[in-house]
N, C-alpha and C positions, 0 to 999 in steps of 0.2 A: 308683333304680339303673338304669343303662342296660343294654341287652341284652349288650353286650360284657363289661361288668364282671360281670354275672350269669353269663354263659357261662364266664368264667374261674374263678369260685369253685365252680361246680357239681360238678366231680369230687371235690374235697376234702369238700364238704358231703355228697355222696352216700355217700362212705365212712363218714363219721360216722354217718349215718342207718342204714346197714347194720349197723355195729357195735352201735349202740344197740338196734336191733331184735333182734339175736342175743343180746345180754346179757339181754334180758327174756324170752327163750325162743322167739323166732320161728325157724322153719326157714329155711334159706338162701333158698328160693323166697319165703317170706313176707317175709323181710327185704328182698329185692329189690323186692317189690311195695310194701312200706311206704316204702322209700327213694324209689321212683317217686312215690308219693302225696305225700311230703314235698316233693319237688322241684316238683311241680305246685302245691302250696299256696304254696310260696315264690314261684313265678312269679306267682301270682295276687296276692300281696301285695308284689311287687317294689318298688312305689313307696313303701312304708312301711318297708322294711328298714333304712333309715338310722337309725331311732330305737332299734334294738337295739344293745346294747353288744357282744354276742358272738353272731354268727350260728351258730357251732358249738353253743353252749348251746341256742339256739332249736331247731336241728335235732334235737339229742339229745332234748329235751323233747317235740317233736312226734312223733318216732319212737317214743319210750317210750309216749306216750299212744295213738298209733294201734295199737301192738301190744297194749296192754291192751284197747282197744276191740275189736280183732279177736278177742281171746280171749273177751271177754264176749258179744259179739253173734254171732260166727261169720261175719260178712260185713262188707264195707267200707261206710262211710258214703257218702251222696250229697251233692252240693252242693245247697243249698236254694234258691238264687236263680238265675234264668235271665234273660238279657236277650233279649227277643224284640221284634220290631217288629210293631205293629198296622197292618194295611193296611185302610184304609177305602175302600169303593167305593160311590159314591152311586147306582149303577145297581142295587144289590141291593134286593130287596123286604125288608120287615121279617122275614119268616120265613127268607129266605136269609141275611140279616145275622145273625140269631140262630144259625142253623146254623153259619155261618162262625166266629162267636165261640166257640161250643161246641167246634168242631173245633180251634181254636187253643188253647183252654184244655186240651183233652185232650192235644194234642201237647206242650204245655209240661210237663204232668205226666209224660208218658212220658220226655221228655228229662231232667227232674229226677230221675227214677227210675234213670237210667243210673248205673253205678258211677263214682266220682269220676274215675278215670283216663280212662275213655272219654268222659265228659262234657267234661272239660277239653281233651282233644286234639281232640274234635269242635268245641268252641268256638274253639280256636286256629286250626283249619283253616278253618272256615266263617265265623266272625265276624271274626277278626283277619286272615284271608286269608294265613296263613303256609304256607310249603311244608313238606313232610315233613322235609326236611333242616334247615330252621330250627328246627322243633319238636324234632327229635332233638338238635340242637346245644344248644339252650337247656335241655333237660331232662336231657341226658347219657344218653340211651338210643339204641339202634340205630334207624336209619331203618326197618328192617323191622318193628320193634316198633310204631313209629308207624303204619305202614300196616296192620298187623294189628289194632291197637286201633281205628283209624278204621273199618276194614271191619266189625269186630265191633259197634261202636256203630250204624253204619248198618243192619246186618243186623237187630239187635234192634228198631230203630224200624220197619223195613219189615215184620217179622213181626207187630209190634203193630198196624200199620195194616191188614195183611191180615186178622188176626183180627177187628178191629173191623168191617171191611167184609164179613166172612162168607165169605171166599174159602178 
């Protein structure tokens, strides 16, 4: 599914996700968060959406399951896989190379620990190089929400780095 087709169906699917979340007992705010998570997950699987007969049914099931997960766990799930680039520098000594590798692994874990929404928006912005307007259009959320979530993700990572460095 291309971006334009995805952007056209987002508003209708978002409404379905909100209604499904509310039916299972989510508050209005929780239902909005769940709908946002569903839209992010749909975006991640946009190339495979053609195999589903009914996107509305898929969205309702995803929202239902996310609401139940929220009730059981008390917090949102995180995305388990991260695409990061390994940078090799032949000038590094073995101990420096090991330290760089450990730092990269630590950062990958911190990024993977971000809430799903923050992780995905950070990924779309930094890896896919999308603008805030593109992200907001594709996910059906306000541009200010994108800015806020992006800033929150970056702030979390910065705080983790500062804590690790002992500042």
